[in-house]
Steps between C-alpha positions, in 0.01 A plus 500: 500500500783736588664441164168551325439833675854613424454413135164678491652809660783500249253467214294789636810718519597405149156580362494828689840592364390411149191719533710789625752457220220514243351817643486814290664676794819300452491553124462875549782524754731277296425672169485853635179584312135524607276446196161669527216461252319828435247615240605864483143611428344560843551864588617594764606148604720412203554716192741416218671771300529350148770747401741384770345163586509609864231476765367722775220480754402371842582138411834598354600678821390201709689246290810718489493528879463123534800443271703752697427320826591169336826655381430419134404675176139510380400400147149586381366236263225620262178303522128557455193424707398182321845343551587660836431187705646263241830686516533430872397136460746450211785667689544789256526733800525455875192707580268763359411850601156575641211275403158454653455187709239278338389136538598403141852634549525338844452158340835514323710773661592628843455851633691723734346687790271774369627859527228698319140450388286621211133551423344490155288767331356550149617797294378661179598782264420847634285558192281205604484577871128591482413174325579281801371503856577196716596145409162409351540770235812322375350152497293568191492381141676751279760588762857389430731430793868473409747292699844343464541125447618302801441768762272472801309788338401273212334248732328774699370675187342175380348437842365851558377583150361182338257698285764736363747424222840414647784606273825326589831641382844348541787671679663741447158635399283604795130540559528869581667564163196355323273742689722800425507404132120469490498127429339417837281670756627381837804336660560386855819540697633548849470817702881515478525509122171686460618803695806525275300463178249767602784749538650423159210411268137600433353221711291510814352259752141398422283688745318327784721190489624360827838325519490127428732201528738627770815301444826466692811545287816294533795356310463171313756235598571134416237302689728222626796718605426554869853621573464788252140571607609521866780741417277733299220490760736592781657771285156653444433498875833667575446768236148568623631548852768739371245709309644423155166407344326807644772726360490333159121520480518870583767555233272355231177652633346171609 
C-alpha cells in the first residue's frame, strides 16, 4: 500500500508539472510575448488605426499593463467577432480583450474576473428619431435592424425584433455604419460604444427605451488552462484594489 501511495503521489506530481508546463503562462514568460486577440472596432475599447496598424483604447491600456507586469512585450493579433472565441481555442493568442460573458462562449472558453459591465440600447439616425418610440416601434415589418455577424448584438437583435428585417453584415462592417449610410433604420450596441458614436456621428438613442441585457465584461482565456486563468484573475483583483481600472475607465470616459 505504501508503495502504491508513493507511486500515486509521484504520478500526481508529474501530471501537475505537465499541466503547469503546458500553461500559456509558461509560454508567455519563456517567449517574452503576450499575444492578445483584438477586433480593433469597438470604440473606445479597442480602435485600430489602419494607417499605422496600431491600436488604442481601454482594452489596449489594460493588456499593455498586464504585459508590463508580466515583464514581456504585448502583441495584438487582429481578429473579428465571429472568430474571437475560435482564436483562443485554437491557440492563435493567449487571451482576448474585453468580451461579454455569455453561455455559448462559456461552453468552449474560459473567462477572467469581470472588471466592467455594459447595457444594450437601440440607436437610429437622427433624421429618423421621430419615427421610433420604444422597443415595440422597432419590432415592426418594414423596419431594418443592422447588426454584425458573430456578435452578441446579432443574437439579441433576432430575439428582440423578430418581426423586423435583420440585416447582418460581416466585420469590419458594422451595424451603425449601415444606419448612417441609410441602408438600415436601427442598430443596437452597448452604452459604452453608443456614447462614443453619438458624439461623432448623426445617431441617437431610440427614445423611451430602457437598458436591456446587462452583461459583465471579461477577457476570454483557454478553458482548460487553470494556471493562466488563476494568474489573470488574481491580477485583475490586484489592479482593482490599486485603482487601475477606475483610472483607465475615467481616461476613456467609461
